[in-house]
C-alpha positions as semicolon CSV with decimal commas, in nm:
position;residue;x (nm);y (nm);z (nm)
1;M;1,157;-0,612;0,174
2;V;0,881;-0,379;0,289
3;T;0,616;-0,414;0,556
4;T;0,268;-0,325;0,437
5;L;-0,003;-0,235;0,689
6;F;-0,373;-0,236;0,600
7;F;-0,637;-0,028;0,778
8;A;-1,019;-0,030;0,796
9;T;-1,195;-0,168;0,487
10;L;-0,863;-0,241;0,316
11;R;-0,776;-0,473;0,603
12;D;-1,110;-0,648;0,559
13;R;-1,058;-0,690;0,184
14;A;-0,696;-0,805;0,221
15;G;-0,786;-1,049;0,498
16;V;-0,469;-0,962;0,691
17;R;-0,341;-0,678;0,910
18;S;0,000;-0,670;0,744
19;I;0,230;-0,852;0,504
20;E;0,598;-0,857;0,424
21;L;0,657;-0,807;0,053
22;E;0,977;-0,839;-0,146
23;I;0,997;-0,563;-0,406
24;P;1,270;-0,471;-0,654
25;S;1,496;-0,180;-0,570
26;Q;1,394;0,145;-0,738
27;T;1,022;0,064;-0,708
28;N;0,787;0,361;-0,692
29;V;0,442;0,369;-0,532
30;A;0,256;0,316;-0,861
31;E;0,461;0,004;-0,932
32;F;0,410;-0,113;-0,575
33;K;0,032;-0,089;-0,619
34;T;0,056;-0,318;-0,922
35;L;0,271;-0,569;-0,732
36;L;0,036;-0,560;-0,434
37;T;-0,271;-0,619;-0,652
38;E;-0,097;-0,921;-0,805
39;K;-0,030;-1,055;-0,455
40;I;-0,379;-0,971;-0,317
41;P;-0,628;-0,954;-0,607
42;A;-0,911;-0,854;-0,369
43;L;-0,752;-0,506;-0,356
44;S;-0,790;-0,457;-0,731
45;G;-0,973;-0,134;-0,808
46;L;-0,932;0,001;-0,455
47;L;-0,573;0,120;-0,459
48;N;-0,630;0,411;-0,698
49;H;-0,827;0,586;-0,423
50;T;-0,611;0,479;-0,129
51;L;-0,403;0,710;0,088
52;I;-0,052;0,570;0,123
53;S;0,218;0,662;0,370
54;I;0,578;0,549;0,376
55;N;0,751;0,564;0,713
56;H;0,470;0,786;0,849
57;E;0,468;1,040;0,562
58;Y;0,198;1,057;0,294
59;V;0,332;0,998;-0,056
60;F;0,239;1,015;-0,425
61;D;0,258;0,754;-0,701
62;D;0,598;0,874;-0,824
63;T;0,760;0,845;-0,478
64;M;1,041;0,590;-0,463
65;I;1,014;0,329;-0,186
66;P;1,323;0,293;0,034
67;F;1,460;-0,040;0,152
68;N;1,286;-0,179;0,466
69;A;1,006;0,078;0,441
70;E;0,684;0,059;0,637
71;I;0,397;0,126;0,398
72;A;0,053;0,200;0,539
73;L;-0,264;0,192;0,327
74;F;-0,574;0,385;0,430
75;P;-0,908;0,389;0,249
76;P;-1,046;0,730;0,153
77;V;-1,244;0,894;0,430
78;S;-1,542;1,122;0,390
79;G;-1,777;1,280;0,630
80;G;-1,904;1,606;0,751
């Protein structure tokens, strides 16, 4: 089980602040994105450009997700 937190526009699209999601052991971030899109189709197309942190550290698609992780999703930010 992992806790997933949504921020900014991702929260708006998901319609929730957070969810608990059961994922298989040995799931990496890329696989998690697929599972999350199946659970919340409104996020489809957005997760390829999303910053993701696990337990307060930014991660890449090949990062394995530990049991009971807190996963935070942030939309890309731009500005100047």
